[in-house]
PDB file of N, CA, C and O in Angstrom:
ATOM      1  N   MET A   1      19.809 148.136  64.482  1.00  0.00           N
ATOM      2  CA  MET A   1      19.776 146.713  63.966  1.00  0.00           C
ATOM      3  C   MET A   1      20.569 145.854  64.630  1.00  0.00           C
ATOM      4  O   MET A   1      21.664 146.272  65.006  1.00  0.00           O
ATOM      5  N   SER A   2      20.150 144.373  64.930  1.00  0.00           N
ATOM      6  CA  SER A   2      21.551 143.572  65.688  1.00  0.00           C
ATOM      7  C   SER A   2      22.356 143.032  64.797  1.00  0.00           C
ATOM      8  O   SER A   2      22.059 142.481  63.737  1.00  0.00           O
ATOM      9  N   LYS A   3      23.298 143.199  65.232  1.00  0.00           N
ATOM     10  CA  LYS A   3      24.429 141.978  65.005  1.00  0.00           C
ATOM     11  C   LYS A   3      23.654 140.352  64.921  1.00  0.00           C
ATOM     12  O   LYS A   3      22.873 139.773  65.676  1.00  0.00           O
ATOM     13  N   LEU A   4      24.277 139.993  63.671  1.00  0.00           N
ATOM     14  CA  LEU A   4      23.648 138.632  63.264  1.00  0.00           C
ATOM     15  C   LEU A   4      24.357 137.455  63.685  1.00  0.00           C
ATOM     16  O   LEU A   4      25.571 137.416  63.490  1.00  0.00           O
ATOM     17  N   THR A   5      23.820 136.571  64.190  1.00  0.00           N
ATOM     18  CA  THR A   5      24.196 135.001  65.004  1.00  0.00           C
ATOM     19  C   THR A   5      25.039 134.230  63.744  1.00  0.00           C
ATOM     20  O   THR A   5      24.870 134.178  62.526  1.00  0.00           O
ATOM     21  N   PRO A   6      25.930 133.721  64.583  1.00  0.00           N
ATOM     22  CA  PRO A   6      26.718 132.974  63.442  1.00  0.00           C
ATOM     23  C   PRO A   6      25.648 131.448  62.280  1.00  0.00           C
ATOM     24  O   PRO A   6      25.684 130.666  61.329  1.00  0.00           O
ATOM     25  N   THR A   7      25.120 131.825  63.049  1.00  0.00           N
ATOM     26  CA  THR A   7      24.317 130.875  62.140  1.00  0.00           C
ATOM     27  C   THR A   7      23.099 131.347  61.274  1.00  0.00           C
ATOM     28  O   THR A   7      22.410 130.582  60.599  1.00  0.00           O
ATOM     29  N   GLN A   8      22.916 132.720  61.378  1.00  0.00           N
ATOM     30  CA  GLN A   8      22.560 133.899  60.584  1.00  0.00           C
ATOM     31  C   GLN A   8      22.898 134.210  59.214  1.00  0.00           C
ATOM     32  O   GLN A   8      22.264 134.491  58.197  1.00  0.00           O
ATOM     33  N   ALA A   9      24.098 134.066  59.526  1.00  0.00           N
ATOM     34  CA  ALA A   9      25.337 134.914  58.606  1.00  0.00           C
ATOM     35  C   ALA A   9      25.801 133.284  57.335  1.00  0.00           C
ATOM     36  O   ALA A   9      26.073 133.347  56.137  1.00  0.00           O
ATOM     37  N   GLU A  10      25.735 132.220  58.098  1.00  0.00           N
ATOM     38  CA  GLU A  10      25.978 130.613  57.808  1.00  0.00           C
ATOM     39  C   GLU A  10      25.102 130.562  56.293  1.00  0.00           C
ATOM     40  O   GLU A  10      25.336 130.321  55.109  1.00  0.00           O
ATOM     41  N   ILE A  11      23.562 131.087  57.455  1.00  0.00           N
ATOM     42  CA  ILE A  11      22.395 130.997  56.155  1.00  0.00           C
ATOM     43  C   ILE A  11      22.209 131.501  55.300  1.00  0.00           C
ATOM     44  O   ILE A  11      21.574 130.943  54.405  1.00  0.00           O
ATOM     45  N   LEU A  12      22.867 133.355  55.098  1.00  0.00           N
ATOM     46  CA  LEU A  12      23.161 134.257  54.149  1.00  0.00           C
ATOM     47  C   LEU A  12      23.906 133.726  53.140  1.00  0.00           C
ATOM     48  O   LEU A  12      23.623 133.610  51.948  1.00  0.00           O
ATOM     49  N   LYS A  13      24.938 133.399  53.768  1.00  0.00           N
ATOM     50  CA  LYS A  13      25.926 132.724  52.964  1.00  0.00           C
ATOM     51  C   LYS A  13      25.747 131.881  51.956  1.00  0.00           C
ATOM     52  O   LYS A  13      26.463 131.924  50.956  1.00  0.00           O
ATOM     53  N   LEU A  14      24.603 130.872  52.134  1.00  0.00           N
ATOM     54  CA  LEU A  14      24.178 129.686  51.489  1.00  0.00           C
ATOM     55  C   LEU A  14      23.397 130.486  50.423  1.00  0.00           C
ATOM     56  O   LEU A  14      23.944 130.313  49.334  1.00  0.00           O
ATOM     57  N   PHE A  15      22.604 131.084  50.354  1.00  0.00           N
ATOM     58  CA  PHE A  15      21.598 131.749  50.010  1.00  0.00           C
ATOM     59  C   PHE A  15      22.646 133.356  49.307  1.00  0.00           C
ATOM     60  O   PHE A  15      22.154 134.458  49.062  1.00  0.00           O
ATOM     61  N   GLN A  16      23.681 133.072  49.192  1.00  0.00           N
ATOM     62  CA  GLN A  16      24.479 134.725  48.248  1.00  0.00           C
ATOM     63  C   GLN A  16      24.216 134.417  46.701  1.00  0.00           C
ATOM     64  O   GLN A  16      23.815 134.993  45.689  1.00  0.00           O
ATOM     65  N   SER A  17      24.868 132.661  47.291  1.00  0.00           N
ATOM     66  CA  SER A  17      25.199 132.723  45.197  1.00  0.00           C
ATOM     67  C   SER A  17      24.128 132.514  44.693  1.00  0.00           C
ATOM     68  O   SER A  17      23.197 131.944  45.262  1.00  0.00           O
ATOM     69  N   HIS A  18      24.115 133.142  43.051  1.00  0.00           N
ATOM     70  CA  HIS A  18      22.457 132.922  42.363  1.00  0.00           C
ATOM     71  C   HIS A  18      22.137 131.500  41.958  1.00  0.00           C
ATOM     72  O   HIS A  18      22.747 130.771  41.175  1.00  0.00           O
ATOM     73  N   ARG A  19      20.841 131.224  42.799  1.00  0.00           N
ATOM     74  CA  ARG A  19      20.613 129.741  42.172  1.00  0.00           C
ATOM     75  C   ARG A  19      18.907 129.531  42.299  1.00  0.00           C
ATOM     76  O   ARG A  19      17.981 129.967  42.982  1.00  0.00           O
ATOM     77  N   SER A  20      19.166 128.418  41.002  1.00  0.00           N
ATOM     78  CA  SER A  20      17.590 128.709  40.863  1.00  0.00           C
ATOM     79  C   SER A  20      16.376 128.647  41.314  1.00  0.00           C
ATOM     80  O   SER A  20      16.425 127.459  41.635  1.00  0.00           O
ATOM     81  N   GLU A  21      15.439 128.931  41.567  1.00  0.00           N
ATOM     82  CA  GLU A  21      14.534 128.560  42.405  1.00  0.00           C
ATOM     83  C   GLU A  21      13.800 126.894  42.897  1.00  0.00           C
ATOM     84  O   GLU A  21      13.226 126.473  43.901  1.00  0.00           O
ATOM     85  N   LYS A  22      14.171 126.369  41.688  1.00  0.00           N
ATOM     86  CA  LYS A  22      14.034 124.950  42.329  1.00  0.00           C
ATOM     87  C   LYS A  22      15.202 124.668  43.089  1.00  0.00           C
ATOM     88  O   LYS A  22      14.788 123.986  44.028  1.00  0.00           O
ATOM     89  N   GLU A  23      16.677 124.840  43.232  1.00  0.00           N
ATOM     90  CA  GLU A  23      17.662 125.065  44.342  1.00  0.00           C
ATOM     91  C   GLU A  23      17.292 125.541  45.434  1.00  0.00           C
ATOM     92  O   GLU A  23      17.558 124.963  46.488  1.00  0.00           O
ATOM     93  N   LEU A  24      16.573 126.743  45.390  1.00  0.00           N
ATOM     94  CA  LEU A  24      15.897 127.330  46.534  1.00  0.00           C
ATOM     95  C   LEU A  24      15.162 126.600  47.660  1.00  0.00           C
ATOM     96  O   LEU A  24      15.325 126.499  48.876  1.00  0.00           O
ATOM     97  N   ARG A  25      14.135 126.053  46.612  1.00  0.00           N
ATOM     98  CA  ARG A  25      13.242 125.098  46.950  1.00  0.00           C
ATOM     99  C   ARG A  25      13.496 123.926  47.725  1.00  0.00           C
ATOM    100  O   ARG A  25      12.882 123.394  48.650  1.00  0.00           O
ATOM    101  N   GLU A  26      14.606 123.644  47.088  1.00  0.00           N
ATOM    102  CA  GLU A  26      15.415 122.009  47.586  1.00  0.00           C
ATOM    103  C   GLU A  26      15.883 122.684  48.814  1.00  0.00           C
ATOM    104  O   GLU A  26      15.685 122.174  49.917  1.00  0.00           O
ATOM    105  N   LEU A  27      16.439 123.706  48.681  1.00  0.00           N
ATOM    106  CA  LEU A  27      17.474 124.163  50.225  1.00  0.00           C
ATOM    107  C   LEU A  27      16.568 124.310  51.574  1.00  0.00           C
ATOM    108  O   LEU A  27      16.826 123.790  52.659  1.00  0.00           O
ATOM    109  N   LYS A  28      15.182 125.331  51.184  1.00  0.00           N
ATOM    110  CA  LYS A  28      14.332 125.411  52.389  1.00  0.00           C
ATOM    111  C   LYS A  28      13.906 123.996  52.643  1.00  0.00           C
ATOM    112  O   LYS A  28      14.080 123.473  53.743  1.00  0.00           O
ATOM    113  N   GLU A  29      13.312 123.335  51.570  1.00  0.00           N
ATOM    114  CA  GLU A  29      12.719 121.485  52.512  1.00  0.00           C
ATOM    115  C   GLU A  29      14.046 120.905  53.220  1.00  0.00           C
ATOM    116  O   GLU A  29      13.700 120.126  54.108  1.00  0.00           O
ATOM    117  N   VAL A  30      15.244 121.004  53.142  1.00  0.00           N
ATOM    118  CA  VAL A  30      16.292 120.662  53.646  1.00  0.00           C
ATOM    119  C   VAL A  30      16.095 120.714  54.999  1.00  0.00           C
ATOM    120  O   VAL A  30      15.715 119.891  55.832  1.00  0.00           O
ATOM    121  N   LEU A  31      16.647 122.568  55.057  1.00  0.00           N
ATOM    122  CA  LEU A  31      16.589 123.231  56.353  1.00  0.00           C
ATOM    123  C   LEU A  31      15.413 122.824  57.122  1.00  0.00           C
ATOM    124  O   LEU A  31      15.472 122.490  58.306  1.00  0.00           O
ATOM    125  N   GLY A  32      14.216 122.862  56.340  1.00  0.00           N
ATOM    126  CA  GLY A  32      12.951 122.763  57.296  1.00  0.00           C
ATOM    127  C   GLY A  32      13.175 121.372  57.797  1.00  0.00           C
ATOM    128  O   GLY A  32      13.353 121.115  58.988  1.00  0.00           O
ATOM    129  N   LYS A  33      13.159 120.405  56.748  1.00  0.00           N
ATOM    130  CA  LYS A  33      13.298 118.778  57.749  1.00  0.00           C
ATOM    131  C   LYS A  33      13.903 118.802  58.767  1.00  0.00           C
ATOM    132  O   LYS A  33      13.250 118.489  59.761  1.00  0.00           O
ATOM    133  N   TYR A  34      15.608 119.232  59.004  1.00  0.00           N
ATOM    134  CA  TYR A  34      16.180 119.209  59.960  1.00  0.00           C
ATOM    135  C   TYR A  34      15.695 119.758  61.320  1.00  0.00           C
ATOM    136  O   TYR A  34      15.652 119.316  62.467  1.00  0.00           O
ATOM    137  N   LEU A  35      15.370 120.839  60.744  1.00  0.00           N
ATOM    138  CA  LEU A  35      14.615 121.767  62.057  1.00  0.00           C
ATOM    139  C   LEU A  35      13.497 121.197  62.395  1.00  0.00           C
ATOM    140  O   LEU A  35      13.089 121.731  63.426  1.00  0.00           O
ATOM    141  N   ALA A  36      12.457 119.970  61.857  1.00  0.00           N
ATOM    142  CA  ALA A  36      11.431 119.644  62.286  1.00  0.00           C
ATOM    143  C   ALA A  36      12.539 117.722  62.786  1.00  0.00           C
ATOM    144  O   ALA A  36      12.199 116.964  63.695  1.00  0.00           O
ATOM    145  N   GLU A  37      13.412 117.567  62.110  1.00  0.00           N
ATOM    146  CA  GLU A  37      13.702 116.274  63.165  1.00  0.00           C
ATOM    147  C   GLU A  37      14.357 116.603  64.388  1.00  0.00           C
ATOM    148  O   GLU A  37      14.342 115.764  65.289  1.00  0.00           O
ATOM    149  N   LYS A  38      15.122 118.066  64.613  1.00  0.00           N
ATOM    150  CA  LYS A  38      15.658 118.104  65.915  1.00  0.00           C
ATOM    151  C   LYS A  38      14.688 118.405  66.785  1.00  0.00           C
ATOM    152  O   LYS A  38      14.814 118.139  67.981  1.00  0.00           O
ATOM    153  N   LEU A  39      13.862 118.857  66.405  1.00  0.00           N
ATOM    154  CA  LEU A  39      12.531 119.828  67.368  1.00  0.00           C
ATOM    155  C   LEU A  39      11.946 118.252  68.297  1.00  0.00           C
ATOM    156  O   LEU A  39      11.731 118.103  69.499  1.00  0.00           O
ATOM    157  N   VAL A  40      11.804 117.042  66.878  1.00  0.00           N
ATOM    158  CA  VAL A  40      11.136 115.867  67.683  1.00  0.00           C
ATOM    159  C   VAL A  40      11.881 115.173  68.653  1.00  0.00           C
ATOM    160  O   VAL A  40      11.476 114.915  69.787  1.00  0.00           O
ATOM    161  N   TYR A  41      13.193 114.818  68.095  1.00  0.00           N
ATOM    162  CA  TYR A  41      14.029 114.490  69.114  1.00  0.00           C
ATOM    163  C   TYR A  41      14.245 115.113  70.395  1.00  0.00           C
ATOM    164  O   TYR A  41      14.513 114.504  71.431  1.00  0.00           O
ATOM    165  N   GLU A  42      14.085 116.635  70.242  1.00  0.00           N
ATOM    166  CA  GLU A  42      14.317 117.368  71.616  1.00  0.00           C
ATOM    167  C   GLU A  42      12.948 116.734  72.463  1.00  0.00           C
ATOM    168  O   GLU A  42      12.780 116.198  73.559  1.00  0.00           O
ATOM    169  N   ALA A  43      12.088 117.111  71.316  1.00  0.00           N
ATOM    170  CA  ALA A  43      10.653 116.563  72.343  1.00  0.00           C
ATOM    171  C   ALA A  43      10.455 115.172  72.464  1.00  0.00           C
ATOM    172  O   ALA A  43       9.408 115.029  73.095  1.00  0.00           O
ATOM    173  N   ASP A  44      10.908 114.142  72.193  1.00  0.00           N
ATOM    174  CA  ASP A  44      10.933 113.186  72.884  1.00  0.00           C
ATOM    175  C   ASP A  44      11.941 112.939  73.676  1.00  0.00           C
ATOM    176  O   ASP A  44      11.748 111.831  74.174  1.00  0.00           O
ATOM    177  N   THR A  45      12.832 113.358  74.017  1.00  0.00           N
ATOM    178  CA  THR A  45      13.815 113.388  74.866  1.00  0.00           C
ATOM    179  C   THR A  45      13.681 113.811  76.343  1.00  0.00           C
ATOM    180  O   THR A  45      14.187 113.491  77.419  1.00  0.00           O
ATOM    181  N   GLU A  46      12.617 114.817  75.813  1.00  0.00           N
ATOM    182  CA  GLU A  46      11.795 116.250  77.044  1.00  0.00           C
ATOM    183  C   GLU A  46      10.538 114.480  77.758  1.00  0.00           C
ATOM    184  O   GLU A  46      10.551 113.853  78.817  1.00  0.00           O
ATOM    185  N   PHE A  47       9.918 114.385  76.824  1.00  0.00           N
ATOM    186  CA  PHE A  47       9.232 113.728  77.463  1.00  0.00           C
ATOM    187  C   PHE A  47       9.224 111.901  77.963  1.00  0.00           C
ATOM    188  O   PHE A  47       8.380 111.290  78.618  1.00  0.00           O
ATOM    189  N   ARG A  48      10.770 111.326  77.224  1.00  0.00           N
ATOM    190  CA  ARG A  48      11.128 110.366  78.586  1.00  0.00           C
ATOM    191  C   ARG A  48      11.468 110.928  79.614  1.00  0.00           C
ATOM    192  O   ARG A  48      10.958 110.604  80.686  1.00  0.00           O
ATOM    193  N   LYS A  49      12.450 111.941  79.521  1.00  0.00           N
ATOM    194  CA  LYS A  49      13.203 112.306  80.938  1.00  0.00           C
ATOM    195  C   LYS A  49      11.580 112.670  81.784  1.00  0.00           C
ATOM    196  O   LYS A  49      11.772 112.494  82.987  1.00  0.00           O
ATOM    197  N   ARG A  50      10.511 112.986  81.593  1.00  0.00           N
ATOM    198  CA  ARG A  50       9.607 113.451  82.455  1.00  0.00           C
ATOM    199  C   ARG A  50       8.535 112.258  82.685  1.00  0.00           C
ATOM    200  O   ARG A  50       7.493 112.469  83.306  1.00  0.00           O
ATOM    201  N   ASN A  51       8.944 110.673  82.008  1.00  0.00           N
ATOM    202  CA  ASN A  51       7.895 110.130  82.195  1.00  0.00           C
ATOM    203  C   ASN A  51       6.720 109.851  81.162  1.00  0.00           C
ATOM    204  O   ASN A  51       6.087 108.805  81.027  1.00  0.00           O
ATOM    205  N   TYR A  52       6.583 111.073  80.449  1.00  0.00           N
ATOM    206  CA  TYR A  52       5.061 111.152  79.605  1.00  0.00           C
ATOM    207  C   TYR A  52       4.511 109.895  79.133  1.00  0.00           C
ATOM    208  O   TYR A  52       5.257 108.926  78.993  1.00  0.00           O
ATOM    209  N   THR A  53       3.567 109.841  78.937  1.00  0.00           N
ATOM    210  CA  THR A  53       2.756 108.625  78.007  1.00  0.00           C
ATOM    211  C   THR A  53       1.873 109.008  77.293  1.00  0.00           C
ATOM    212  O   THR A  53       1.108 109.942  77.532  1.00  0.00           O
ATOM    213  N   VAL A  54       1.904 107.914  75.778  1.00  0.00           N
ATOM    214  CA  VAL A  54       0.101 108.395  75.188  1.00  0.00           C
ATOM    215  C   VAL A  54      -0.742 108.482  75.835  1.00  0.00           C
ATOM    216  O   VAL A  54      -1.412 109.447  75.467  1.00  0.00           O
ATOM    217  N   SER A  55      -1.172 107.991  76.692  1.00  0.00           N
ATOM    218  CA  SER A  55      -2.097 108.443  77.980  1.00  0.00           C
ATOM    219  C   SER A  55      -2.106 110.003  78.029  1.00  0.00           C
ATOM    220  O   SER A  55      -3.026 110.670  77.554  1.00  0.00           O
ATOM    221  N   ASP A  56      -1.163 110.457  78.555  1.00  0.00           N
ATOM    222  CA  ASP A  56      -1.179 111.664  79.126  1.00  0.00           C
ATOM    223  C   ASP A  56      -1.587 112.726  77.813  1.00  0.00           C
ATOM    224  O   ASP A  56      -2.433 113.620  77.846  1.00  0.00           O
ATOM    225  N   ILE A  57      -0.548 112.259  76.445  1.00  0.00           N
ATOM    226  CA  ILE A  57      -0.893 113.052  75.441  1.00  0.00           C
ATOM    227  C   ILE A  57      -2.588 113.229  75.400  1.00  0.00           C
ATOM    228  O   ILE A  57      -3.206 114.283  75.248  1.00  0.00           O
ATOM    229  N   GLU A  58      -3.012 112.177  75.540  1.00  0.00           N
ATOM    230  CA  GLU A  58      -4.593 112.086  75.037  1.00  0.00           C
ATOM    231  C   GLU A  58      -5.487 112.675  76.215  1.00  0.00           C
ATOM    232  O   GLU A  58      -6.664 113.037  76.209  1.00  0.00           O
ATOM    233  N   ARG A  59      -4.667 112.653  77.085  1.00  0.00           N
ATOM    234  CA  ARG A  59      -5.743 113.851  77.683  1.00  0.00           C
ATOM    235  C   ARG A  59      -5.634 115.128  77.982  1.00  0.00           C
ATOM    236  O   ARG A  59      -6.467 115.728  78.662  1.00  0.00           O
ATOM    237  N   TRP A  60      -4.547 115.665  77.472  1.00  0.00           N
ATOM    238  CA  TRP A  60      -3.846 117.084  77.032  1.00  0.00           C
ATOM    239  C   TRP A  60      -5.191 117.252  75.606  1.00  0.00           C
ATOM    240  O   TRP A  60      -5.566 118.271  75.027  1.00  0.00           O
ATOM    241  N   LYS A  61      -5.407 116.534  75.517  1.00  0.00           N
ATOM    242  CA  LYS A  61      -6.212 116.842  74.204  1.00  0.00           C
ATOM    243  C   LYS A  61      -7.290 117.211  74.389  1.00  0.00           C
ATOM    244  O   LYS A  61      -7.770 117.801  73.422  1.00  0.00           O
ATOM    245  N   THR A  62      -8.281 117.070  75.740  1.00  0.00           N
ATOM    246  CA  THR A  62      -9.297 117.252  76.551  1.00  0.00           C
ATOM    247  C   THR A  62      -9.277 118.403  77.599  1.00  0.00           C
ATOM    248  O   THR A  62     -10.240 118.873  78.205  1.00  0.00           O
ATOM    249  N   GLU A  63      -8.181 118.692  77.664  1.00  0.00           N
ATOM    250  CA  GLU A  63      -8.000 119.545  79.031  1.00  0.00           C
ATOM    251  C   GLU A  63      -8.117 120.921  78.306  1.00  0.00           C
ATOM    252  O   GLU A  63      -7.620 121.474  77.325  1.00  0.00           O
ATOM    253  N   HIS A  64      -8.979 121.180  79.233  1.00  0.00           N
ATOM    254  CA  HIS A  64      -9.031 123.404  79.254  1.00  0.00           C
ATOM    255  C   HIS A  64      -8.003 124.264  79.890  1.00  0.00           C
ATOM    256  O   HIS A  64      -8.407 125.148  80.645  1.00  0.00           O
ATOM    257  N   ARG A  65      -6.443 124.098  79.644  1.00  0.00           N
ATOM    258  CA  ARG A  65      -6.079 124.977  80.649  1.00  0.00           C
ATOM    259  C   ARG A  65      -6.064 126.568  80.475  1.00  0.00           C
ATOM    260  O   ARG A  65      -4.988 127.017  80.869  1.00  0.00           O
ATOM    261  N   ARG A  66      -6.838 127.446  80.056  1.00  0.00           N
ATOM    262  CA  ARG A  66      -6.902 128.805  79.687  1.00  0.00           C
ATOM    263  C   ARG A  66      -7.170 129.557  81.129  1.00  0.00           C
ATOM    264  O   ARG A  66      -8.145 129.269  81.824  1.00  0.00           O
ATOM    265  N   VAL A  67      -5.988 130.769  81.582  1.00  0.00           N
ATOM    266  CA  VAL A  67      -5.965 131.202  82.407  1.00  0.00           C
ATOM    267  C   VAL A  67      -7.049 132.513  82.160  1.00  0.00           C
ATOM    268  O   VAL A  67      -7.359 133.170  81.166  1.00  0.00           O
ATOM    269  N   LYS A  68      -7.541 132.540  83.904  1.00  0.00           N
ATOM    270  CA  LYS A  68      -8.835 133.699  83.741  1.00  0.00           C
ATOM    271  C   LYS A  68      -8.132 135.181  83.870  1.00  0.00           C
ATOM    272  O   LYS A  68      -7.145 135.504  84.531  1.00  0.00           O
ATOM    273  N   GLU A  69      -8.817 135.823  83.175  1.00  0.00           N
ATOM    274  CA  GLU A  69      -8.325 137.362  83.009  1.00  0.00           C
ATOM    275  C   GLU A  69      -8.940 137.746  84.132  1.00  0.00           C
ATOM    276  O   GLU A  69     -10.114 137.457  84.364  1.00  0.00           O
ATOM    277  N   SER A  70      -8.047 138.570  85.083  1.00  0.00           N
ATOM    278  CA  SER A  70      -8.265 139.501  86.478  1.00  0.00           C
ATOM    279  C   SER A  70      -8.851 140.529  85.634  1.00  0.00           C
ATOM    280  O   SER A  70      -9.254 141.580  86.131  1.00  0.00           O
TER     281      SER A  70
END
């Protein structure tokens, strides 16, 4: 088994003490929102850097980008 990362160790510390089911749900919700916000921020930053537009995104919805198997 691999060693825990510092982030994993900190999260385990949060869950170490006995918490009610409600507190555990709330903590999971807070962590989920944080990760979602971070992902959106990083995606927005990358889109601005690459000068993507709403039109690009709309076009991607209809593109078929599958790779043919050999």
